[in-house]
N, C-alpha and C positions, 0 to 999 in steps of 0.2 A: 830369291833364295832357293837353294837346291833342296830337293826332297830326299830325306835320309833313306827312305826305303828304296827309292830309285838308285841312289848312290851305292847302297849296299848290294843291291841286286846285280849291279855291274861288276862288283868285286867278287862274286861267287865264281869259283874256278875249280878245276880238278887238281889235286895234289897227290903225289905218291908218298908212301909211308917214309921213304928215305928222307924226304924233306921235312916231314912232320915229327919224326922221332926225337930230334933235339928239343922240340917244344914239349913233347910228352915227358921227357926226362926232367923237365922243370915244372911238371904238373900244370901246363898251360893249354893242353888239348882237352876240349870238351866234346863229348859225343852227343849229338842231337838225335833224339828218337824219331821214328818214322811219322809219328802223329804231328810233329811240329814242322813248320816251315823254317828253314835255316835263316832266311832273311828276317822273319818276324822275331826270331831269337836274337839276332844281331841288333835289331832295332830296340828291343827291350833292354838288352845289356848296355847299348850305347846311351840310351835315355835313363839308365840307372833305375829301371822299374823293378825294384827289389822284390816286391810282393809277387809279381808274376813269375820272375825267375825262381824265387823260392818255392812257389807252387809247382813249377815244372820239375824242380829237383826232388821235391817231396813225392811227386807222382812217378818219378823214375824216368822222366822224359829228357832230362839233362843230367849228365854224369861224366865222371872221368872214366876212361877205359879201365877194364879189369886187368889184373895181372895176366890172365889167360889170353885176353885179346891182345895185349901188348906183346906177349911171347909169340903168338901166331903172326902178328904183323911184322915183328922183327925178323921172322923167318921168311917173310915175303915182302921185301923192301919195295917191290914194284906195285904193291897193292894200291889201288886208286880209291880216293875219297872225294866227295864233294866237300869243298872247304870255303870258309869265310873268315878272314882275319878281323877280329874285333879286339884291338889291343887292351890288355896284354894277352888275350886268349886267341886260340885258333879253334873255331867251331868246325867240326867234321861230321859227315853223315856217310853211313854205308849206303850203297845203292848203285843204281845204274849210272855210270858216269859218261855214257855214250851220248846222252842228250844234251 
């Protein structure tokens, strides 16, 4: 049997805002704070760990982008994000995408 964390780790990729914006329009983009590992968030969401996800939301580590962020990103459609698709959501993280 495959390991979920390993599988999700292989799915982490770089995405530009132009690709992500249609998902944001449907409120399917979730911004992952710097404190959290995007793969750990994907595992928690895939395993339906509601308490952990709710704690992260309450602490502000998981959230939808703000209107200001969306506006800035819409003005720079080539902006890169680290991303992970966990249907029906797309997890994104700001940060260095060169690694």
